[in-house]
C-alpha positions as CSV (number, residue, x, y, z in Angstrom):
1,M,40.7,-94.7,-0.6
2,G,41.4,-94.0,-4.5
3,F,40.9,-91.0,-6.8
4,D,37.6,-92.7,-8.0
5,D,36.4,-93.1,-4.6
6,A,33.2,-91.1,-4.0
7,G,34.4,-90.5,-0.2
8,R,37.5,-89.0,-1.6
9,A,35.7,-87.0,-3.9
10,A,33.9,-85.6,-1.0
11,D,37.1,-85.1,1.1
12,M,38.3,-82.6,-1.8
13,D,35.3,-80.8,-1.7
14,A,35.4,-80.1,1.8
15,F,39.4,-79.2,1.5
16,L,38.7,-76.9,-1.4
17,A,36.1,-75.0,0.4
18,R,38.0,-74.5,3.9
19,A,40.2,-73.2,1.6
20,G,38.6,-70.9,0.0
21,W,38.7,-72.9,-3.6
22,D,35.7,-74.2,-3.9
23,D,34.5,-71.7,-7.1
24,A,37.4,-72.9,-9.1
25,A,36.9,-74.4,-12.4
26,R,39.0,-78.0,-12.2
27,F,41.0,-78.8,-14.9
28,P,42.8,-82.9,-14.2
29,L,46.2,-83.2,-15.3
30,G,46.9,-86.8,-14.7
31,Q,48.6,-88.9,-12.4
32,D,52.7,-88.7,-12.3
33,A,55.3,-91.7,-11.5
34,S,54.3,-92.1,-8.1
35,T,50.5,-92.2,-6.7
36,R,49.7,-88.6,-6.8
37,R,47.5,-86.4,-9.8
38,Y,47.5,-82.7,-9.9
39,I,44.7,-80.9,-10.9
40,R,44.7,-76.8,-11.7
41,L,42.5,-74.4,-10.5
42,V,41.4,-71.5,-11.9
43,R,39.1,-69.2,-10.4
44,P,36.8,-66.4,-11.8
45,D,39.2,-63.8,-11.4
46,K,41.6,-66.0,-13.8
47,T,44.0,-66.7,-10.4
48,R,45.4,-70.5,-10.6
49,A,46.9,-73.2,-8.5
50,L,47.4,-76.9,-8.3
51,L,45.3,-79.3,-6.1
52,M,47.8,-82.2,-5.3
53,D,46.3,-84.9,-4.9
54,A,47.8,-87.7,-3.1
55,P,45.7,-90.9,-1.4
56,N,47.3,-92.6,1.2
57,V,47.7,-95.8,-0.7
58,E,51.3,-96.7,-0.2
59,D,53.5,-98.8,1.7
60,S,54.2,-96.6,5.0
61,P,57.4,-94.2,5.2
62,C,60.3,-95.5,7.5
63,P,60.1,-94.8,11.0
64,P,63.4,-93.0,12.6
65,D,63.9,-95.6,14.8
66,A,63.4,-99.1,13.0
67,D,65.5,-101.3,12.4
68,D,66.5,-103.3,9.0
69,E,64.1,-106.5,10.0
70,T,61.4,-104.2,10.7
71,R,61.4,-101.9,7.5
72,I,62.1,-105.1,5.5
73,A,58.7,-105.9,6.6
74,M,57.0,-102.9,6.5
75,G,57.8,-103.3,2.4
76,W,59.7,-100.8,-0.3
77,N,59.4,-97.1,1.1
78,A,60.7,-98.4,4.5
79,S,63.8,-100.6,3.0
80,T,64.2,-97.4,0.8
81,R,63.0,-94.3,3.1
82,L,60.8,-93.1,0.5
83,A,58.4,-90.6,1.4
84,A,55.3,-92.5,0.4
85,S,53.9,-89.4,-1.6
86,R,53.3,-88.4,1.9
87,V,52.0,-84.7,1.8
88,D,53.3,-84.0,5.3
89,A,56.6,-84.1,3.6
90,F,56.1,-82.1,0.8
91,V,54.8,-79.4,2.5
92,L,57.8,-79.8,5.1
93,V,60.4,-80.0,2.6
94,A,59.0,-77.3,0.6
95,N,59.0,-74.8,3.5
96,Y,62.6,-76.0,4.1
97,L,63.6,-75.2,0.6
98,H,61.8,-71.9,0.4
99,Y,63.2,-70.6,4.0
100,R,66.6,-71.4,2.2
101,G,66.1,-69.2,-0.7
102,F,65.4,-72.0,-3.1
103,R,61.8,-71.8,-5.9
104,A,60.0,-74.8,-4.3
105,P,56.2,-74.0,-4.8
106,E,54.6,-72.2,-2.0
107,I,52.3,-73.8,-0.3
108,F,48.6,-72.0,0.3
109,A,47.2,-74.9,2.0
110,H,46.9,-78.6,2.9
111,D,45.4,-81.8,4.8
112,S,48.5,-84.2,5.4
113,A,45.5,-86.6,7.2
114,H,43.5,-86.4,3.6
115,G,46.3,-86.4,1.4
116,F,45.6,-83.3,-0.2
117,A,47.5,-79.9,-0.7
118,L,47.2,-76.9,-3.1
119,I,50.4,-75.7,-4.5
120,E,51.6,-72.4,-6.5
121,D,50.7,-73.4,-10.1
122,F,54.4,-72.7,-11.6
123,G,53.2,-72.8,-15.6
124,E,53.1,-75.3,-18.6
125,N,56.0,-77.2,-20.2
126,L,58.4,-75.2,-18.1
127,E,60.7,-78.3,-17.4
128,I,64.5,-77.9,-18.9
129,A,63.8,-80.8,-21.0
130,R,60.8,-79.8,-22.9
131,Q,62.6,-75.9,-23.0
132,I,65.6,-77.3,-24.3
133,E,64.1,-79.8,-26.8
134,A,61.8,-76.9,-27.9
135,G,65.0,-74.8,-28.6
136,R,63.9,-72.3,-26.2
137,L,66.5,-72.7,-23.8
138,D,70.3,-73.4,-24.1
139,E,71.2,-76.6,-22.5
140,Q,74.9,-75.6,-21.0
141,T,73.2,-72.4,-19.5
142,A,70.3,-75.0,-18.1
143,Y,72.6,-77.2,-16.6
144,V,75.1,-74.8,-15.4
145,T,72.1,-72.6,-13.2
146,A,70.8,-76.7,-11.9
147,A,74.9,-77.0,-10.7
148,G,74.7,-73.5,-9.2
149,V,71.4,-74.3,-7.6
150,L,73.1,-77.8,-6.3
151,A,76.0,-75.8,-5.1
152,E,73.8,-73.8,-2.7
153,L,72.2,-76.5,-1.4
154,H,74.9,-78.6,-0.4
155,R,76.3,-75.8,1.2
156,E,75.2,-76.0,4.6
157,E,74.8,-79.2,6.8
158,A,71.7,-81.2,6.1
159,P,68.8,-80.9,8.7
160,D,67.6,-84.0,11.0
161,V,64.0,-83.1,11.1
162,L,62.1,-80.5,9.6
163,S,58.7,-79.2,11.4
164,N,56.1,-76.9,11.4
165,G,53.8,-76.5,14.3
166,A,52.4,-80.2,15.2
167,E,53.9,-81.8,12.1
168,V,57.3,-83.4,12.1
169,W,59.6,-85.1,9.1
170,P,62.8,-86.4,9.8
171,V,65.1,-86.3,7.4
172,L,67.0,-90.0,7.5
173,D,69.9,-91.4,6.1
174,F,70.3,-92.7,3.0
175,D,72.2,-95.9,4.5
176,Q,73.1,-99.4,3.6
177,L,69.6,-100.9,3.9
178,A,68.5,-98.3,1.5
179,L,71.7,-98.7,-1.1
180,T,71.9,-102.6,-1.1
181,S,67.8,-102.6,-1.8
182,N,68.4,-100.7,-5.2
183,A,71.3,-102.3,-5.8
184,D,69.8,-105.4,-5.9
185,L,67.1,-104.8,-8.4
186,Y,70.6,-105.3,-10.8
187,A,70.8,-108.9,-9.5
188,D,67.2,-109.7,-9.6
189,W,66.3,-108.0,-13.0
190,L,68.7,-107.2,-15.2
191,R,69.7,-110.6,-17.0
192,A,66.4,-110.6,-18.2
193,E,67.3,-108.6,-21.2
194,R,68.7,-111.5,-22.0
195,G,66.5,-114.2,-21.7
196,G,68.3,-114.9,-17.8
197,G,67.4,-115.0,-14.4
198,P,68.3,-113.6,-11.5
199,L,71.7,-113.9,-10.0
200,E,71.9,-116.9,-7.5
201,G,74.2,-119.9,-5.6
202,A,78.2,-118.7,-6.1
203,E,76.7,-115.6,-8.2
204,R,74.7,-114.1,-5.8
205,E,77.0,-114.7,-2.9
206,E,79.5,-113.1,-4.7
207,W,77.6,-110.1,-5.9
208,E,76.6,-109.6,-2.5
209,K,80.0,-109.3,-1.4
210,V,81.4,-106.7,-4.8
211,R,77.8,-104.7,-4.1
212,D,78.7,-104.5,0.1
213,G,82.3,-103.6,-0.8
214,L,81.0,-100.9,-3.0
215,I,78.2,-99.7,-0.3
216,A,80.9,-99.4,2.1
217,Q,83.4,-97.2,0.0
218,A,79.9,-94.5,-0.4
219,M,79.3,-94.8,3.6
220,E,82.2,-93.4,4.1
221,F,81.7,-90.0,1.6
222,P,80.9,-86.7,3.7
223,R,77.3,-86.2,3.6
224,T,74.7,-83.1,2.7
225,F,71.1,-82.4,2.2
226,T,70.2,-84.3,-1.0
227,L,66.8,-84.5,-2.9
228,R,67.1,-87.5,-4.4
229,D,64.9,-86.7,-7.9
230,F,66.9,-84.1,-9.3
231,H,66.8,-83.9,-12.7
232,A,65.7,-82.4,-16.2
233,E,61.7,-83.7,-15.7
234,N,61.6,-82.2,-12.4
235,L,63.4,-78.9,-12.7
236,L,61.8,-75.7,-14.6
237,W,62.8,-73.1,-16.1
238,L,60.9,-69.9,-14.5
239,G,62.9,-67.3,-16.0
240,N,65.6,-64.5,-14.9
241,G,67.7,-67.6,-13.8
242,E,65.5,-69.2,-11.3
243,L,64.9,-72.4,-11.0
244,G,61.6,-74.2,-9.8
245,L,62.1,-77.5,-7.8
246,L,59.4,-80.2,-8.1
247,D,59.1,-83.8,-6.3
248,F,61.3,-83.1,-3.3
249,Q,59.8,-85.3,-0.7
250,D,62.3,-87.8,-0.5
251,A,64.9,-85.8,1.1
252,V,67.7,-87.5,2.8
253,R,70.8,-86.8,4.1
254,G,73.2,-88.3,1.5
255,W,75.5,-87.2,-0.7
256,D,76.5,-84.2,-3.3
257,A,77.1,-87.2,-6.2
258,W,73.8,-88.4,-6.0
259,D,72.0,-84.9,-6.8
260,M,74.8,-84.5,-9.8
261,A,74.6,-88.0,-11.0
262,M,70.6,-87.3,-11.5
263,L,71.4,-84.6,-13.3
264,T,74.3,-85.4,-15.1
265,Q,73.5,-88.7,-15.6
266,D,70.2,-89.0,-17.0
267,A,68.6,-92.4,-18.6
268,R,65.7,-89.5,-20.1
269,R,67.6,-87.8,-22.1
270,A,70.8,-87.5,-23.7
271,V,73.3,-84.9,-21.7
272,S,75.4,-83.1,-23.6
273,P,79.6,-84.2,-22.4
274,E,80.2,-80.4,-22.9
275,A,76.7,-79.9,-20.4
276,A,77.7,-82.3,-18.1
277,E,81.2,-80.9,-17.7
278,A,80.1,-77.2,-17.5
279,A,77.7,-78.3,-14.4
280,I,80.4,-80.3,-12.6
281,R,82.9,-77.6,-13.5
282,H,80.3,-74.7,-11.7
283,Y,79.7,-77.2,-9.2
284,L,83.1,-77.1,-8.2
285,D,84.1,-74.0,-8.9
286,E,81.1,-73.1,-6.5
287,T,82.0,-75.2,-3.7
288,G,85.8,-75.2,-3.6
289,K,85.5,-79.2,-3.5
290,S,88.4,-81.1,-5.1
291,R,87.8,-82.4,-8.6
292,E,89.6,-85.8,-7.7
293,A,87.7,-86.3,-5.1
294,F,84.5,-85.4,-6.3
295,D,84.8,-87.8,-9.4
296,E,85.5,-90.8,-7.0
297,R,82.1,-90.0,-5.4
298,L,80.2,-89.5,-8.7
299,A,81.7,-92.5,-10.4
300,V,80.4,-95.3,-7.0
301,I,77.1,-93.2,-6.1
302,G,76.4,-92.8,-10.1
303,A,77.4,-96.5,-10.3
304,L,75.0,-97.6,-7.1
305,N,72.4,-95.3,-9.0
306,A,73.1,-96.5,-12.3
307,L,72.5,-100.6,-11.2
308,R,69.1,-99.1,-9.8
309,I,67.8,-97.9,-12.5
310,A,69.1,-100.5,-15.3
311,G,67.3,-103.3,-12.6
312,V,63.9,-100.8,-12.7
313,F,64.0,-100.8,-16.5
314,S,64.6,-104.1,-17.2
315,R,62.3,-104.9,-14.1
316,L,59.1,-102.4,-16.2
317,Q,59.8,-104.4,-19.5
318,H,60.0,-107.9,-18.7
319,R,57.8,-108.3,-15.5
320,D,55.4,-105.4,-16.0
321,N,55.1,-105.1,-19.5
322,K,56.1,-101.7,-20.2
323,P,58.1,-102.1,-23.5
324,R,59.0,-98.1,-23.6
325,Y,61.5,-98.5,-21.0
326,G,64.0,-100.5,-23.5
327,L,63.9,-97.0,-25.5
328,F,66.2,-95.5,-22.2
329,Q,68.0,-99.1,-21.4
330,P,70.7,-98.6,-24.0
331,R,71.5,-95.1,-22.5
332,Q,71.5,-96.6,-19.2
333,L,73.9,-99.2,-19.5
334,A,76.3,-96.6,-21.0
335,I,76.2,-94.5,-17.9
336,L,76.7,-97.6,-16.0
337,A,79.6,-98.9,-18.5
338,R,81.2,-95.0,-18.0
339,N,81.0,-95.2,-13.9
340,L,82.3,-98.7,-13.8
341,S,85.3,-97.6,-15.5
342,H,86.4,-95.3,-12.9
343,P,89.9,-97.3,-11.1
344,A,87.6,-97.0,-7.6
345,L,85.0,-99.5,-8.9
346,K,87.4,-102.4,-10.8
347,D,85.9,-104.9,-8.4
348,M,82.1,-104.3,-9.4
349,N,83.9,-103.7,-13.1
350,A,85.2,-106.4,-13.3
351,F,81.7,-108.3,-11.8
352,V,79.3,-106.5,-14.2
353,R,81.8,-107.6,-17.6
354,R,81.4,-111.6,-16.3
355,T,77.6,-111.5,-15.6
356,T,76.1,-109.1,-17.6
357,P,78.7,-108.4,-20.2
358,F,76.2,-107.0,-22.3
359,V,76.2,-103.7,-20.0
360,F,79.6,-102.6,-22.1
361,E,78.5,-102.9,-25.5
362,G,77.6,-99.7,-26.8
363,F,80.3,-98.3,-24.2
């Protein structure tokens, strides 16, 4: 059932009536990058909230006990352990973050079966990316603050499961299949940037060997609770040093370096070297972690993430006819090249130089 279905409109009306918000004016804010959309609600007394409308139209998320064959057959969300825009995932992760003292939106009401949630409205244009662009926020201050949030988030062991009454959501490992599925986007799509096709034959076999070696390195790193989409478009500057969090429903037991790579190695905006370095130093000061070990994790995990994103950007351009992603690709390739320059990635560096040498053109 999609957004424009008459039955869904009736379900929405019923949900808002049960929540006591049926008298609110509705101002659609549009769809985000997933299958969700948001509607701003304003009551006659001017109190506000956001309605998250998340119809159940995606492939199902991963069952905790599913084997790799089952997950692949189920589709992308199960293979990569994404939450499929599930409202129960959003609500339970938000509750966990609140319990830990973080500023996720408060959940006023929700209906997981129908895909609705009534959540706190932080306000408009508060993303730190927008605040920095407008000159209202110092970049280094923003990134150091975000790094401090990560230090607090990563301080404790990741939970195995989140629950609230009858609702239960597993926090699964970001595992080998998820990393493999993501990294293969590079092998399948990046050469389309120069008119080529996917890696095949002997090149594909070599790719799989080098890929598996890099993933094996990642799998040895210590785990932590990882929000997975921790970047400047999903972080809101609320004032008084508070940072609002969005898009955390895909949280997994992953790695500290994944969240830091998403923050400081951002294809969407050029993060200055000074801001990135200040963020990393603050994170390490707050956690007491070794710089040398963290730099290795950041390079390995950052490279796996950059292979994924570069492949996605190429696919969006050359399969989905979305040329605007070509504007982001030079920055993304430079991020990939920088990560590959770490000594721990010499095999992947050599392979990428041989098969897609254009990755290093702007580095």
